[in-house]
N, C-alpha and C positions, 0 to 999 in steps of 0.2 A: 716188285723189287724197288730198291731205293733208286731214285731218279738221279742219273749222272749229271753232274755240274758241267756246263760248257766252260769255255775260257773266261768269259765274263760272268762274274758272280755279282757283287754289289759294289758300286762306286759312289762315294760322297765327294762332291766337288764344291769347296769353299762354302760350306754349310753353316749358317748361323741360326740361332734360336734364342728368343727372349720371352720372359713371362713377367707381366706387370712391371715393365720397364727395366728389369734385371736381365742382363746378358748371362745365359747359361752355356751357350756354345758359340764360339766365334771363329769363323773362317777355317772350319775343320774339313780336311780333305783325306781321304783314305781309298785305296783300291783293294778290296779283299780277294784273296785267292781261295781256292777250294781247299788248301791244306793249312789255312790260317788257324791258329790257336792263340787267342788274344785275352789277356786279362785286362779288366778295366778297373782302375783304383782311383782313390781320391776321397776327401772328407765328405761327410754326409751333407746333402744339400747343394753339391757342386754341379749336379746335372749328369751324373752317370747313367741314370735310368732314362733320362731324356734322350740321350745318345741311342740306346736300344730302342726306344719308342719310334725315333725317326727312321732307324734302319727297318723296323717291323712294319713301317707305314702307318703306324697309329696316330701320329701327328705329322704335319708338313713343315718344312723349314720356312723361316722368314726370308732367307736369301740363299742362293746356291742351289745345286741340283743333286738329286739322288736317283741313280739309274740301276735297274736290276735286270740281270740275265733272264732269259725266257724260261730256263729250265730250273730256276731258283725256287725252292719250297722252304719257307721260313717256319720254325716252330719256336715259340717264345714261352719259356717258363719264367713267370714273374711273380713278384710280391703282390698282395692285394687283390689277387684274381678272385672275383666275386660272382662268376657266372655259373658256379656249380649248382645244380638242382638237388637240394638236400632230401627230396622226397623219392628219389630213384635209388636203386641198388647199385652197389660197387661194380658188379659185373656188367650191368646194362650201361653204365657210364662209359666203361672201355669199349663195349661192343658198338656204341654209337660211332666210334672211329673205326674199328675193324674187328671182324670176328676171328680173323687169323692175322698173325703179324710175322713179317719176314725180318729177322735179326740182321745186324750189320754183317754177321758172319755168313749170312745166307740160309740160316736155319728157319724153317717155318714152324711157328708155334701157335696155340690157341690163345685167345684172349685170357682165358682161365690160367693158362700156364705162365703167361706174361705177368699176370698178377701174383702168382706163386713166387715168380722171380723177385717180385718186389714186396715180398713178406706178407702177402694177403693169403691166408690159407683158405680152404673151401668155406668154412663158417663164415669168415669175414667178407668173403666175396658176395654173400647174400645179404649182408647188413645194409641198412639205408645209409647214405652219405651223412645225413644229419646226425647219426649216432657215432661217427667217428670223431676222434679227437683232433685238435688242430694239426698235430704232426702227422697223423694218418692221412688227413685230407691233403697235406702238402705231398706226402708220398704218392698218393693216388694221382694227383695232378701231375707230378713228375713222370709217372708211368704213362699217363695219356699223352703227354707232350712228346715223349720219346717214341710212341708207336704211330705218330702222325707221318712217319717216313720222311722226316726233313732231310735237306742236305745242307741247311744253314741253321745252326742252333744257337739261340740266344738264351742266356741264363742270367737272372737277376737274383743275387745272393742265394745260390742253389743249396748252400750248405746249412742255411739257417733252418733250425727245427727239425733236422733230419737225423736219425740215429746213425751209429757207426755202420752198421750192416747195410743200411740204405746208401750211404756215402760210398761204400766199397762197391755196390752195384753200379752206381752212377760213374764212379771212376773207371770201372771196367768197360762200361758202355762207351765212354768217351775215348778210351784207348783204341777201341775198334771202329769208332765212328768214321765214316768216309765222307767227310764234309768240313766246312768251316764252323768254328766255335768261337763265340765272344761271351765272356763271362764276367759279370760284376761280383766281386767278392772281397771281403776282409779276411778271409781265411788264407793264411800264408802257406800252409801246408798243401791246401787244395790247388792254389795258383802254381806252386812249384811243380805240381804233378801234371797240371793240364795245359798251362800256358807257355808259349814260346816267346811271346814278347808282351810288352805292357803298354797300355794307353792311360796316362794320368790325366784326370780332368782337374783343372786348378781353378783358382778365383778368376773372375771377370771372364769366364768362358774360354780361357786359355787351355791348351792341350799340349801334351808332350809325349813322345814315343820313347821307350827304353827297351833295351835288349833283355834285361832281367830285373828281378825285384831288388836286388842288392844296389844296383845303380840308382834305381828310383828312390829308394829309401834314403841314400846318401843325398840325392838332390833335394828330397822332401825336407830333410833336416836343415840343409843349407838355405832353402826358401823360407823355412819357419824362423830361422835365426835372423835372416836378412830382414823379415817382416818385423820381428821384435826391435831390432836396431833402428829400423826406419820409423816405426811408430812410437817407440818409447824414448829414443834419444832426446827430441825436443822437449818432451814433458818432463824428463829427468832433469835436464839442465834448468828448465824454468822452475820447477817445484823445489829443487834442493839448493838453488843458488843462495850461497850466504847461510845456509842452515847448518847447524851443528847437531841437532837431535830431533827426534820425532815430536810433533805436536801431541797434546793429550788424546785427541781423536785418533791420530795415526797410530799411536801406541796401542790403543784399545783395538783398532782394526787389525794390527799386526799380531796380536794375541789371539785373535779368533779366525783369521783368515783360512788357515789349514782346515779347520773344522767346517767353515762355509764351503770350501771346495769339495771336501769329502761328502757333504750333505747334497750338493748339486750333482755330483757324480752318482750318488745313490738314486737320487730322483730320475736321473736319466736311465739308470739301469731298470728302474721300475717301468718307465715309459716304454723302453724297448721291449721289455717282456710282455707288456700289454699289447703292443704292435704285433708281436708275434702270435698272441692269442686271439686277436681280432682281426687278422689279415683279410678275412672275407667280408667284413663290415665296412663298406666304403666310407659311410658317414663318420663312423667311430675312428677310422684310420685318419680321416682328414683332421679331426679334433686332436688326436694324439700327434699327428705330425706338426701341427701348430705349436702344441705345448713343447714338443721336442725341440722345435726351431728356437723358441723363446728361452728355453734352459740352456741350449748350446750357446747362444749369445751371451747369456748372463755368465755362463761358466767361462767363456773366452775373455770377457771383460774382467772377471775375477782373477783369471790366470795372468792377465797383463798387470794387474794391480799387485799380484803376489810377487812378479818379477821386480816391480818398482820398489816395493817395501823391502824385500830381501836384499836388493842392491844397496839400498840406503842404509840398512842395518849394517851390512858389511863395512860401508864407508864410516859409519859412526864408530864401529869397532877399531878400524884402522886408526882413526884419529886419536881415540883414547889410547891405543897402544903406542902411538908416536909420542905421546905426552909422558908415558911411563919411563 
């Protein structure tokens, strides 16, 4: 049977974590209750997965304390999980955890029936894991995670590379799940259905709590606008002081910057697709993550430059109109 949670679940007290001198989590505190349904949001690279890794005990904090109740059993469905043995059959992979499974509703089903629930028919159940597609392996990993009888469930981008039917199975499971859930996701629909509150992981290790996604999104837009004003205003006044028009170089840049941004966004889409296809290859994922970080930085710089050029173009047009 599913292990009941005691009053104490998991507590993080003033937890901080840095990597390579960069703060990814700073002074974070939370007391999880057994009924918590929390969505974790934020831009890529901000430390969302680090937060789940800390809760799961995969890494330790630099400062602060993490304490866990005695009855807590954590299951962690995460990206880049590379511990699948591709030489064994699907049914044997599930039976490693349990021959029979008790569902959250109390029904006792066999491992084979659990696999059928996750869209693996009898033929697929005796396939080697190595013969499955990337999406099928993600689906199998999800099934295995859920039959571990957890009472705290950590989900890192669970909707990535899953078909609609599997997502419906997951959502149904979570609706009946008797425990705490923390889920990282960019999927607005999924978070609306499963999360009661939101943790936003921001720059410099900052975090904030929100009661719903609408409030977070308004705050995010405000933060982004403030960042643009803060970073661009000095550059704007310096670069355009006394100027009446674009330089030759700026004019050329202005003419092609939209195309440059589209190209970078396309390259990022390709990288993200490759990451989905190679999630089980740890070395490849590291390479792709580094490329993704470089492209995101280049795109961010290009977007800031786009703001400057467009604001200046508007100023030039206003000056011309004033003269007419």
